N, C-alpha and C positions, 0 to 999 in steps of 0.2 A: 636469867632473862629469857627463858625458853617460851614464855607465853606472849612475848612481844612479836610484832610483825617484822619481816626481814628489813624493811626500809628503816625501821627504828633501830634494829640491831646494828645496821651499818654505821650508825652514828654513836651508839652508846655501849655496845658490847666491848669487853676486854679491858676497859679502863673507866673507873668511877672515882672522880676526885672527891676528897673529903674537904671539910671546912678549911678555907684558906689555900687550897691547892689549885694549880693551874687547870683551867677547863680543857685546854689543848693537851694532848698526850705529850709529856716531856721527853726530850731526847737525852737518854742516859749515855752520853758519849764517853764512856770509861771502860777500860779493859779490866779493871780490878776493883775489889770491894774490901772494906776494912772489917776485921774482927778483933775482939778483945783477948781471946785466949786461943791457944793451940788446939784445944779440944773442940772448940766451936767450928773451926775450919775442918778438922779431922772428920767430924760428923758429916759434913757436906761431901767430902771425898768418899766416904763409905756409903753414900746414898741413904743415910739414916735421918737426915734433916733436910728441910727445904730452905733454899736461899741462894745467894749469888756469890761466886768466888772468882769466876773468870768468864769473860764475855764469849769466848769460843763455845762455851756450853750453854750459858743462859745470860740474858740481859733483860732488864725490866721493860724497855721499849719494845724489844722483839717479842717478848712473851705476851704483852698486851695485844699486839697485832695478831699473833698466833691464836690467842684465845678468841678474838673476834671472828677470825676465819673459821675456827672450829664451831663456833656458835652458828654462823651462817650456814654451814653444811649440816649441822645437827650431829656433830661428832663429839667425842669425849675429850680429845686432846689433839694438838697440832704442833708441828715444828716448822720453822721457816728455814729456808736454805738460800744460798747465794744466787741460784738460778733455777729455772724449771727443769733443766737437764739434771742438776744436782738432786732435785726433789725426786725425779723418777729413778735416778741411780740409787739413792738411799732407800726409797720405798721398796725396791726389789732386793737390793743387797742386804737389807736388814733381816731378811728371812731366807736368803739363798747363799750358798757357798759352792766352792769347787765340787763338781760332780753332780750338781743339781740341774734342773731343766725348767724352762719357762715356755708357756704358750701365749702368743700375742696376736692380736688382730693385725692383719697385713697393711691396713690403711692408715696406721698411725703416722704421726709427724716424722719426716725424714731423719731428723736428728735423733729421735727416740728409736727409730728403726735401726739406725747405725749403732746406737748404744747397745741394743739388745743383740744384734746380729754379729757385731764385730768386737766391740770392747768387752762385753761380758764373756764372749768366747775365749778371749785372752785370759780371763780369770777362771776359766774352767766351767763356765755356766753356759749351757746350750739353749737355743731358742728355736721353736718351731712356729712359723707364722700360718695363720688360718684366715680364710676369707671371712670378713665381718658378717656377710650375708649367708654364711654356710649354715646348714642344718645343725641342730644339737648333736646329732650322731656324727657328723663330719668333724665338728669341733672336738668332740670326745675322743675321736680316733687319734688326735694329735697328742693326747696325754700319755705319759709314761709313768712307771712306778716312782721315779725321782722328780716328777713335776711338782713345783712348789707354788706357782703363781699363774693366774690367768690375767692378762693385761689388755686394756683397750682404752679408747677415747669416746666420750659421749658424742662429740661431733668431731669427725676426723679432719685433720689439717694436712692438706688443703682440699681433699676429696669431698668433704662435707657429708660423709656417710653418717647417718644417725644410728647409734648403737641400740640394739635391742637388749637393754640392760637385764631384764628378767631372764631372757634366754641364756645370756652369758653367766649370770649369777647361778642359775640352776645347774648348768654344766660344771661350774667351778665347785659348787658345794657337793654335788654328787661325787666329785673326785677329791673331796676333803681338802681343798685349797681355797685361799681367799681370792676374790675378784678385786683387782686394783683398776680404778678408772680415772683417767686424766680428764678433768672437768673444766679445762681452761677456757674453751670457746663458749660453753653454755653459761658458766659461772653459776653459783647457787641462786642467782636471780631467776634463771630460766630452767634449771634442772638441779635436783638434789638426789644424786645417785643412791644414797643410803636408803631412801624410801622405796627403792626398787630392788634392793638386795645386794648392792655393792658393799664391800667391806672397808676399803681404803680409797681415799680420793687424793689426787695430786693436782697441783696447779702450777702453771707458769704465771706468777703474779705480775710479771713484766707486761702482761697483756691487758685485758679489760679491768682487772682489779686495780692496776696502777692507772691505766687509761691515758697517761700523758707522756709516755716514752721517756721517763726521767729516772727510772731505777730498774735494775735487773734482779729478779728474785723468784723464789719458788716456795711451795708449801705442801706439806703432807698432813692429811687429816685422817684420824682413825675413828671408825664408827663405834668401836668397842664391842662389836657384835660377834666377831669371829672367835670361836672357842679354841684357843691355842692349846690348852691343856688336853682337850679331847684328842688332839693329834700330835701329842708331845714327841712321838717317835720321829715326826717330820721336822718339827720346829724346836729342836733341842736347845737352840740358842736362847729361846724365851722360857723354856720349861725346865732347864737343867742349870746347875750352878755356873755362874760366870766368875772364873778364877781371877780375872783382872779387876773384879770388884769384891774380893773377899768372899766369893761363893754366893753372891746374891742370886736368887731365882726371881726373874722379873714378874712372871705371872702370879707368884705367891705374894710378893711384896707390893706390887703396884696394880694388881687386878686388871681392870679394863684399860688402864693407861700403860700397860706393860710394853706394848709395841713402840709407842712414841718415846717412852723412857729409855728403852734400849737404843733407839736411833740416836737419841741425844747423848747418852752416856758412853756409847761405844763409837758409833760412826762419826758423830760430830767431834768427839774427843780426838779420834785418830786421823780424820780426814779434814776437818775444819772448814767445810764449805758454808761459812756463816754469812748472813747479810749484815751490813753495817747498821747500827741504830738509826743513823740519819736516813738510810734507804727505807727502813721500816716506818719511820715517821712520814716519809713521802708516800709510801704505800698506803698508810692509814688515811691520808688525805684523799687518795683516790677511792678508797673503800667507802668513804662517807657519801660520795655522789654516785656510787656504782649503779643503784637501781634507776636513777634518772638517766644516766648515760646509756645504759643497756637498752632502755626503752626507746631512746632516740636512735641509737645504732640500728635497732631492729626495724623501726618505722622507715628509716631511710633506705635500708637494704631491701625491704619488701618493695618499695616504690621502684628502686633501680632494677631489681630482678625482673619485675613486670615489664619495665621499659626494654631491657635487654632481650627478654624472651620474645618480644614482639618485633625486634629489629631484624631487617633482612640480612644484615651482615654478620649476625650472630647465629651460629649453628646449634649451639646447645648451652643451657644454663643449669648449673647445679645450685639449687637453693630450696630447702625443704619447706619454705613458706609458699611455694607455688603448688597449686592443687594437683598438677600433673607430674610433680617431682616424685621420684621413686620412693623417697623417704618421708613424704608428706604425712602418711598415716602414723608412722612412728613418732614424728614430731608432735602430732596432735596428742599422742598418748603420754610422752615423757616430758615434753617441754611446756612451760608455763604459757598458757593461752596459745600454744603452738609456735611461739617465738623461739628462734634458734640462736642466732647471733648476727653480727653485722658483716660477716664474710660471705662473699659470693665467688664462685669459680665459673668460668665460661670459656667458650671457644669461638673464634671467628671463622667464617667460611673459608678464609684464605690460609688457615693453618698457622704454623710457626712464624713465617715471614710476616704475615699480616699482624700477628700478635706483637711482634717487635715494633713494627711501624706504628701501631696503635699506641703502645706504651710510650714511645718516644715523642708522640704528638700531644700527650696530656700536658695541661698547663696548671691545673689546680691540684690534681692528685700527684703524689710523690712516689717515685720508684724507690723502694726501701725494703730492706730485709727485716721487716717488722710487720706486725699485724695488731689489730684491736686497740689502736690509739685513737685519740679524739679527731685527728686529721686523717683524711682519706689517703690510703697508701696502696700501692700495687706492686706485684712482682710476677716473675715467670718461674714457677717452681722447678721445672726441668733444668733451668739454667742457674738457679739459686739454691733454695732450701733442699732440693732433692738431687743436686748436681752429682753426688757420688754414686747414684744408682744407674744401673744399665737399663736398657729398654724393657727387659722382662720384669725387673724389680719395680720400675715405674708403673707398669701395667698392674702389678699386684697391689701397689699402693694407691691405685685409682688415679694416677697422674698421667695424662697424655702429654706428648711433646709440645702441643700447642696450647695447653691449658693456661689461663690467666687467673691469678688470685687477686680479687679486689677486696680490700678491707675498707668498708664504707665508714666514713667519719660522721661527726655530728654537725657538719656544716649544713647550711640550707640545702635541702635535697634538690631544689631546682638548679642551684649552681653546680652541683655535682653532675647532674644529668646533662646540663649544657656542656660541660667539659668533656664528658664521655661522647656526646653527639658529635662535637667538632673533631675529636680524635678518630671516631669511627669513619668519618668522611675521608680522612687521610689513610685509613687502613685499607 
């Protein structure tokens, strides 16, 4: 379906019913699958045949949704996980092991920062963080001989820094490593990182892809463009025999799908962070309306960003749709029609205390540890998502103590603005 437009793919990719089959994607809520002979199932365990034998590894509902997301991103294959955090963990751990090193943009989501800085360190994998706006030379200086991955986000959460994808991709490829980009906020509706040189894309499907705050999930999509064999001395897990699968060499047997096949057959087998088929069914419903919702989110956010930018009680607004925003030019380059997402961050003139009063005065918007849902939600990153960071780490992540993150919903924009206006009076 590569010749179809994205809006059409959101409805039709991944699942094509035959005569007499349901038009809606069926929920295959089963853990197991029947076979007639011992050899038939043995071929599956040897990775010599395609099919289903246990939902921890594959499920028809899950696979249909994964195929849809891969098609939306322009990738060759995808895997779904039980959360966005699991997706980022698998994406990196699939090609890293104890003794390896990762370079990552410092402005990434606080949970991902903690994953790379703390949890991976316990596994023997070190991470060096670099300023997203750093020069290619400064980013390159962070690399070591054992660096395996460069990681960043297209739109940083919550700092809303726009990634210069081509710059990061160039540095990554000069150092013979893939660029992994978390595309959660932009979604493939507004940005397709593979077209700018990224090699692997991750998503928290909990956010815009779902859109209704009803399921937690993640996705990893492989472009199929990174040549693992060319750097086999670094990525021996993909280019050398896997003894846990009778010596299969993933790049030789699965070609461009080697990375996703390894993530499925090794990591999902051993760690089991799978989404339920019912969650994937709900995610698919969200994907069907993704282009419509993203357009409305962006329209509302633009109006509200302009309102906040002109308000006397607001000291600063971060939103790349504003012409005076630091990342406006990058947004025009990388984002569809310059649209970014429905998330705005801003500060009030009264600092942290004013921010708390403002948030507690809202009547329509909900204080919630969530973002990118149909309803307008708000939080204070320094107290919530980035709570584990000290002031220095907050500054590196682009989060000030008084920053407010506003996730603009798809309500009537005049109603949202009226709620913000009355809350600002109390701040």
